[in-house]
MITI-450103 format. One record per residue (C-alpha): residue number from 1; residue in one letter; x, y, z negated. Coordinates in steps of 0.5 Angstrom, whole numbers. Example, Ala and Ser with C-alpha at 12.3 -4.5 7.8 and 13.67 -1.06 7.14 Angstrom:
REM MITI-450103
1|A|25|-9|-16
2|S|27|-2|-14
//
This chain:
REM MITI-450103
1|W|-35|-72|311
2|A|-37|-71|318
3|D|-30|-69|320
4|G|-27|-74|316
5|V|-23|-70|312
6|V|-24|-71|304
7|P|-22|-65|300
8|E|-16|-65|295
9|E|-21|-62|290
10|W|-26|-68|291
11|R|-20|-73|290
12|R|-18|-70|284
13|G|-25|-71|281
14|T|-27|-64|281
15|A|-34|-62|282
16|V|-36|-59|288
17|M|-43|-56|291
18|L|-44|-56|298
19|L|-47|-50|302
20|K|-50|-50|309
21|R|-52|-44|313
22|F|-58|-48|317
23|K|-58|-45|323
24|D|-64|-49|326
25|A|-70|-45|323
26|S|-75|-50|326
27|L|-73|-55|321
28|T|-80|-54|317
29|S|-85|-59|319
30|S|-81|-65|319
31|Y|-75|-68|316
32|R|-68|-68|319
33|P|-61|-70|316
34|V|-57|-64|315
35|T|-49|-65|317
36|L|-45|-62|311
37|T|-37|-61|313
38|S|-31|-60|309
39|S|-31|-53|311
40|V|-37|-51|307
41|V|-34|-54|301
42|K|-34|-49|295
43|V|-31|-51|288
44|C|-36|-49|282
45|E|-38|-52|276
46|R|-41|-59|276
47|M|-48|-57|273
48|M|-49|-52|279
49|V|-49|-58|284
50|R|-56|-59|281
51|R|-58|-52|284
52|L|-57|-55|291
53|T|-65|-56|291
54|H|-66|-49|291
55|H|-62|-48|297
56|L|-66|-53|301
57|E|-73|-51|298
58|A|-71|-44|300
59|G|-70|-46|307
60|G|-76|-50|307
61|H|-72|-57|308
62|L|-74|-60|301
63|V|-79|-66|302
64|K|-80|-67|295
65|I|-77|-68|288
66|E|-78|-75|284
67|D|-76|-77|277
68|H|-72|-83|276
69|T|-71|-86|269
70|H|-64|-89|268
71|A|-58|-90|263
72|V|-53|-84|263
73|S|-46|-85|260
74|I|-44|-80|255
75|S|-37|-78|254
76|E|-35|-79|246
77|R|-30|-74|246
78|T|-34|-68|250
79|G|-42|-70|250
80|E|-42|-69|257
81|P|-45|-74|262
82|V|-40|-79|266
83|E|-42|-79|273
84|P|-39|-84|278
85|L|-35|-82|284
86|V|-35|-87|289
87|A|-28|-88|292
88|P|-24|-93|296
89|G|-19|-97|291
90|W|-15|-103|289
91|F|-18|-109|285
92|M|-15|-115|282
93|R|-19|-122|283
94|M|-20|-124|275
95|R|-24|-131|275
96|P|-18|-135|276
97|M|-14|-131|270
98|A|-20|-131|266
99|E|-21|-139|266
100|A|-13|-140|264
101|G|-15|-135|258
102|I|-21|-139|256
103|E|-17|-145|257
104|A|-11|-142|252
105|V|-16|-140|247
106|R|-20|-147|247
107|D|-14|-151|247
108|G|-11|-147|241
109|R|-5|-144|244
110|I|-8|-137|242
111|K|-12|-137|235
112|F|-16|-131|234
113|I|-17|-128|227
114|P|-23|-127|225
115|E|-25|-134|229
116|N|-31|-131|231
117|Q|-27|-126|236
118|G|-25|-132|239
119|A|-32|-133|241
120|S|-32|-126|244
121|F|-26|-126|248
122|V|-29|-133|251
123|S|-36|-129|252
124|W|-32|-123|256
125|M|-28|-128|260
126|E|-34|-132|262
127|R|-38|-126|265
128|I|-32|-122|267
129|R|-32|-119|274
130|D|-26|-117|279
131|W|-22|-111|276
132|P|-22|-104|279
133|L|-14|-102|278
134|S|-14|-95|282
135|R|-15|-89|277
136|M|-14|-82|280
137|R|-10|-79|275
138|W|-3|-75|275
139|W|1|-80|271
140|G|2|-87|270
141|H|5|-93|274
142|R|3|-91|281
143|I|0|-96|286
144|P|6|-99|290
145|A|2|-99|297
146|W|4|-95|303
147|Y|0|-93|309
148|T|2|-92|316
149|P|-1|-87|320
150|E|-6|-92|323
151|G|-8|-94|316
152|E|-4|-100|316
153|V|-3|-102|308
154|I|4|-104|306
155|V|6|-107|299
156|A|13|-107|297
157|E|17|-106|290
158|N|19|-99|293
159|E|19|-94|298
160|A|26|-97|301
161|E|23|-104|302
162|A|16|-101|305
163|Q|20|-97|310
164|T|24|-104|312
165|I|18|-108|312
166|A|15|-102|317
167|A|21|-102|321
168|E|21|-109|322
169|K|13|-109|324
170|Y|12|-103|327
171|G|19|-101|330
172|A|17|-102|337
173|D|11|-96|336
174|Y|14|-91|331
175|G|22|-93|331
176|S|26|-94|325
177|D|23|-89|321
178|V|16|-90|320
179|E|12|-84|317
180|L|9|-87|311
181|R|4|-84|305
182|Q|4|-88|298
183|D|-3|-89|295
184|A|-4|-83|291
185|D|-7|-87|285
186|V|-4|-90|279
187|F|-6|-96|276
188|D|-11|-97|270
189|T|-8|-95|263
190|W|-9|-102|261
191|F|-6|-105|267
192|S|1|-102|265
193|S|-1|-104|257
194|G|-3|-111|259
195|I|5|-113|261
196|W|7|-110|255
197|P|9|-117|252
198|L|14|-118|258
199|V|17|-111|260
200|T|18|-109|252
201|L|23|-115|252
202|G|27|-114|259
203|W|22|-118|264
204|P|23|-119|269
205|D|30|-121|267
206|K|28|-127|263
207|E|36|-129|262
208|C|37|-123|257
209|D|37|-124|250
210|S|31|-120|248
211|F|27|-124|252
212|K|30|-131|250
213|T|29|-129|243
214|F|23|-126|242
215|F|18|-129|248
216|P|13|-131|246
217|T|11|-127|240
218|N|8|-130|234
219|V|3|-125|232
220|L|-1|-119|235
221|V|-4|-114|231
222|T|-9|-109|233
223|G|-17|-107|233
224|W|-22|-111|235
225|D|-25|-105|239
226|I|-20|-106|245
227|L|-20|-114|245
228|F|-23|-113|252
229|F|-19|-107|254
230|W|-12|-109|252
231|V|-12|-116|249
232|S|-15|-120|254
233|R|-11|-116|259
234|M|-4|-118|256
235|I|-7|-126|256
236|N|-9|-126|263
237|L|-3|-122|266
238|T|2|-126|262
239|L|-1|-133|263
240|E|-1|-131|271
241|L|6|-129|271
242|E|10|-133|266
243|G|5|-139|265
244|E|5|-138|258
245|A|1|-135|252
246|P|4|-128|250
247|F|3|-129|243
248|Q|0|-135|238
249|T|-4|-131|234
250|V|-9|-125|235
251|Y|-11|-121|228
252|L|-16|-116|230
253|H|-17|-112|224
254|P|-23|-108|222
255|L|-24|-100|224
256|L|-24|-95|219
257|A|-31|-92|218
258|G|-32|-85|215
259|D|-37|-84|209
260|D|-43|-83|214
261|G|-41|-91|216
262|K|-39|-88|223
263|K|-32|-89|226
264|M|-27|-84|224
265|S|-26|-79|229
266|K|-23|-72|229
267|S|-29|-69|233
268|R|-34|-72|228
269|G|-30|-69|222
270|N|-31|-75|218
271|M|-23|-76|218
272|I|-19|-78|212
273|E|-12|-74|213
274|A|-7|-79|212
275|L|-1|-74|211
276|T|-6|-70|206
277|M|-8|-77|202
278|M|0|-79|202
279|D|2|-72|199
280|K|-3|-72|194
281|Y|-3|-80|191
282|G|3|-83|194
283|T|4|-87|200
284|D|4|-93|196
285|A|-2|-92|193
286|F|-5|-90|200
287|R|-2|-97|203
288|F|-5|-101|198
289|A|-12|-98|199
290|I|-12|-100|206
291|A|-9|-107|204
292|S|-15|-108|199
293|T|-20|-106|204
294|M|-18|-110|210
295|I|-24|-115|210
296|E|-26|-119|215
297|A|-31|-115|218
298|P|-32|-110|224
299|W|-32|-104|219
300|M|-28|-101|213
301|Q|-29|-95|209
302|L|-23|-92|206
303|Q|-26|-87|200
304|E|-21|-82|197
305|G|-23|-85|190
306|R|-21|-91|192
307|I|-14|-88|194
308|E|-14|-85|187
309|G|-15|-91|183
310|Y|-9|-94|186
311|R|-5|-88|185
312|N|-7|-90|177
313|F|-4|-97|179
314|T|2|-95|181
315|N|3|-91|175
316|K|1|-97|171
317|L|7|-101|174
318|W|12|-96|173
319|N|10|-95|166
320|A|11|-103|165
321|A|17|-103|169
322|R|20|-97|164
323|F|18|-101|158
324|T|21|-108|161
325|L|28|-104|163
326|M|28|-101|156
327|H|29|-107|153
328|L|34|-110|159
329|K|40|-105|158
330|D|44|-110|155
331|F|41|-116|157
332|E|44|-121|162
333|P|40|-127|165
334|R|43|-133|165
335|D|41|-139|169
336|G|39|-145|165
337|A|39|-141|159
338|D|36|-145|152
339|L|29|-141|152
340|E|25|-141|146
341|L|18|-141|150
342|E|12|-139|146
343|T|5|-141|149
344|A|4|-133|152
345|D|11|-134|155
346|R|9|-141|159
347|W|2|-138|160
348|I|5|-132|164
349|R|10|-136|168
350|S|4|-140|170
351|R|0|-135|172
352|L|5|-131|176
353|N|6|-138|179
354|G|-1|-139|181
355|V|-2|-131|183
356|T|5|-133|188
357|A|1|-139|191
358|E|-5|-134|192
359|V|-2|-129|195
360|Q|2|-133|200
361|D|-4|-137|202
362|S|-8|-130|203
363|L|-2|-127|207
364|E|-2|-133|211
365|R|-9|-133|213
366|F|-9|-125|214
367|R|-14|-124|208
368|F|-10|-118|206
369|A|-15|-116|201
370|D|-15|-122|197
371|G|-8|-122|196
372|A|-8|-114|194
373|T|-14|-116|189
374|A|-10|-122|186
375|L|-4|-118|185
376|Y|-8|-112|182
377|D|-11|-116|177
378|F|-5|-120|175
379|V|-1|-114|174
380|W|-6|-110|170
381|H|-10|-114|167
382|E|-6|-120|165
383|F|2|-118|165
384|C|0|-110|162
385|D|-6|-111|158
386|W|-4|-118|155
387|Y|3|-120|156
388|I|7|-114|155
389|E|2|-112|148
390|I|4|-119|146
391|A|12|-118|147
392|K|11|-112|143
393|L|9|-115|137
394|R|15|-120|138
395|L|21|-115|140
396|Y|19|-110|135
397|G|17|-115|129
398|E|22|-120|126
399|S|24|-124|131
400|G|31|-128|132
401|E|36|-127|137
402|R|34|-133|141
403|E|26|-131|141
404|S|28|-124|143
405|Y|32|-126|149
406|T|27|-131|151
407|V|22|-125|151
408|K|27|-121|155
409|H|28|-126|160
410|V|21|-128|161
411|L|19|-120|162
412|C|25|-119|167
413|E|23|-125|171
414|T|16|-123|171
415|L|17|-116|173
416|D|22|-119|179
417|G|17|-123|181
418|I|12|-118|181
419|L|16|-113|185
420|R|18|-118|190
421|L|10|-120|191
422|L|8|-113|192
423|H|14|-110|196
424|P|10|-111|203
425|F|4|-107|200
426|M|8|-102|196
427|P|15|-102|199
428|F|17|-95|196
429|I|16|-96|188
430|T|18|-103|188
431|E|25|-102|192
432|E|26|-96|187
433|I|24|-100|181
434|W|28|-106|183
435|Q|34|-102|184
436|H|34|-102|176
437|T|33|-109|175
438|P|38|-114|174
439|H|39|-117|181
440|E|43|-119|187
441|G|44|-116|194
442|D|43|-109|196
443|T|36|-108|197
444|I|29|-112|196
445|C|28|-112|203
446|R|33|-118|204
447|A|31|-121|197
448|A|27|-128|198
449|Y|20|-127|198
450|P|17|-131|192
451|A|15|-139|193
452|A|10|-143|188
453|D|13|-148|184
454|E|9|-153|182
455|S|13|-155|176
456|R|12|-148|173
457|A|4|-149|173
458|D|2|-150|165
459|A|-6|-151|165
460|S|-5|-152|157
461|A|-2|-146|156
462|E|-7|-142|161
463|E|-13|-146|157
464|Q|-10|-144|150
465|M|-9|-136|152
466|T|-16|-136|156
467|L|-19|-138|149
468|V|-15|-133|145
469|M|-16|-127|150
470|D|-24|-128|150
471|V|-24|-128|143
472|T|-20|-122|142
473|R|-24|-119|147
474|S|-31|-120|144
475|I|-28|-118|138
476|R|-26|-111|141
477|N|-32|-110|144
478|V|-36|-111|138
479|R|-31|-106|135
480|G|-33|-101|140
481|E|-40|-102|140
482|M|-41|-101|133
483|N|-36|-95|132
484|V|-31|-98|128
485|P|-25|-93|127
486|P|-19|-96|132
487|G|-14|-97|126
488|R|-18|-100|121
489|E|-17|-107|120
490|I|-24|-112|119
491|T|-26|-118|117
492|A|-27|-124|123
493|L|-31|-130|121
494|V|-29|-135|127
495|H|-33|-141|128
496|T|-34|-147|133
497|E|-35|-154|133
498|D|-30|-156|138
499|A|-24|-158|134
500|A|-19|-157|139
501|Q|-21|-150|140
502|R|-20|-149|132
503|D|-13|-152|133
504|A|-12|-147|139
505|L|-14|-141|135
506|T|-11|-143|128
507|A|-4|-144|132
508|H|-5|-137|135
509|A|-8|-133|130
510|H|-3|-128|129
511|Y|-4|-126|136
512|V|-12|-125|135
513|R|-10|-121|128
514|S|-5|-116|131
515|L|-9|-115|138
516|A|-16|-114|135
517|K|-14|-111|128
518|I|-16|-116|124
519|G|-14|-116|116
520|E|-18|-123|114
521|L|-19|-128|119
522|D|-23|-134|118
523|I|-23|-140|123
524|A|-28|-146|121
525|A|-33|-150|124
526|A|-39|-146|121
527|H|-40|-140|117
528|D|-46|-137|114
529|K|-48|-130|117
530|P|-47|-124|112
531|R|-51|-118|111
532|A|-50|-113|116
533|A|-46|-117|120
534|A|-45|-116|128
535|A|-44|-122|132
536|A|-39|-123|138
537|V|-39|-129|143
538|A|-34|-132|147
539|G|-37|-138|150
540|S|-38|-143|145
541|V|-34|-139|140
542|E|-38|-134|135
543|T|-35|-129|131
544|Y|-39|-125|125
545|I|-36|-119|123
546|P|-38|-116|117
547|L|-39|-108|118
548|E|-40|-106|110
549|G|-33|-103|109
550|A|-31|-103|116
551|I|-36|-97|117
552|D|-41|-92|113
553|I|-47|-96|115
554|D|-52|-90|113
555|D|-48|-85|117
556|E|-48|-90|123
557|I|-55|-91|122
558|A|-56|-84|123
559|R|-52|-83|129
560|L|-55|-89|132
561|E|-62|-86|131
562|K|-60|-79|134
563|E|-57|-83|140
564|V|-64|-87|141
565|G|-68|-80|141
566|R|-63|-77|146
567|V|-64|-83|150
568|D|-71|-83|149
569|K|-72|-76|151
570|E|-68|-77|158
571|L|-72|-83|159
572|D|-78|-80|159
573|R|-76|-74|164
574|L|-74|-79|169
575|T|-80|-84|168
576|K|-84|-77|169
577|N|-80|-76|175
578|L|-80|-83|178
579|S|-88|-83|177
580|N|-89|-77|181
581|E|-91|-78|188
582|N|-89|-71|190
583|F|-82|-72|187
584|I|-81|-78|191
585|N|-84|-75|197
586|R|-80|-69|197
587|A|-74|-70|193
588|P|-67|-72|198
589|A|-67|-80|198
590|E|-60|-80|194
591|V|-63|-76|189
592|V|-69|-81|188
593|E|-64|-87|188
594|R|-59|-83|183
595|D|-65|-82|178
596|R|-67|-90|179
597|T|-60|-92|177
598|R|-59|-87|171
599|K|-66|-90|169
600|T|-64|-97|169
601|E|-57|-95|166
602|L|-61|-92|160
603|E|-66|-97|159
604|G|-60|-102|158
605|T|-56|-97|153
606|R|-63|-96|149
607|E|-63|-104|148
608|A|-56|-104|146
609|L|-57|-98|141
610|Q|-64|-102|138
611|R|-60|-108|137
612|N|-54|-105|133
613|L|-60|-101|129
614|A|-63|-108|127
615|L|-56|-111|125
616|L|-55|-105|120
617|T|-62|-105|117
618|E|-64|-112|117
//
């Protein structure tokens, strides 16, 4: 500015257009600089500044216009170009602090999870430049610098201290009351955030209880996108001010992406509304969906179908708890009780112990998805699908008092372990259920988190139960494929050359009979395959299931042939579409992919139908 006055509008970042009435009409053949003063400033829309060329051209002062290709930053929120405004400001020299941060990471004082983020941090620090601290904003920590009338700078904690320094230094010229002007700028937001590990604990009062107890902290959890903006600033400033790392571990979690694969944003319209999802499916289901999606990757997609699936999981847990609690009304757990443990009891205790170790390891390594998946599989596919079903056979059968007490005891301790393990993931339903179980203490929040106990591990029980479940599952699959009515008992001819497997299956034949709805169960080293018999295979164990008497073979053949015809008709339509170039080129890509997937599925279905037809007609 020619007159040395910078308009306030300019300092606030308001776009301005400079207009000048050119009095010198001779500026037509040669270029001469034009002086613009603040007296001709007019506030207007930013893009109107571009029209200055019209005024120059109209006055005959425009020499030429050249195009320049350059990178233009675009605001993510507004979509408008971001243009730099050159202005004086305060900077922080970063190289010494960056070197201290690099050393803290390399010597292990600070650990990053995932580990590759540590390399990203070091790369940032090795390429760091001095940090511009000044920001032209209306809010923030104001820069503690004051200027004398002649522009001398005084840095102080407050204005009173600045006045004292000015009086001592310039009193001879200005007297005791020097007129000072504080810098109008504020610190960069990340500078204010960078001292968070200190000021939240009472710093600079290092003798206060909070600071002495909690500094330095153990873990910082945040997104990887602010590794440089926030995490590095906290490390740099805390090492500089205290000579200590602010935290021991930095866990940088993935960011949520919408169905379009881009970061969730209201402006993009790809958000999942958390409150809506929690109202619809429950907060526990929403939390568990997030935990099960937290993989070591930059992005994670949280789809509504996944949240709905975990709502079903909470229902499964609730129903399992209702069954257990129904049988615990008059139950009093006793330490050192004389239990009559069956293989299923030893198996579920061993599996709970194994899952406890797995979840502990997952949480310690910040692999939340692994821990959530392990708990989901154990609760649904082991405790609910198998142990509770076996417990029903014993509780509703002719079990003695000791056996009944054993089943209740194992149910109680298994449910208690499940609730404690699940509590960090699903705090509300676990607290509600736990309050109705036999327990000590006022809340599950204060209950000890389960710890693995090697004495509970039972490899033999796990091996035997795995065999029983695999054989039972294979027989169930055949029943479903061959359309055997659910309540109809069948004959099963089980054979294996492994004597140990035959002994295990014989010892647990009552499980297989009840769980697979078998009337006659014959376990041997070998069997001749009967006519019209389906085969079920589980590892080295094979089971023949005679279908005569179990189903109406003629009706089943007719049903299968009709189904083959329907599948063939749909396959023919899909094959024609997928061999038509016009369809491939014009149809949406997702439609083409859907038809290809459907064709593959139908080919597998047709193969299974033909196989079943061959069994019945051989």
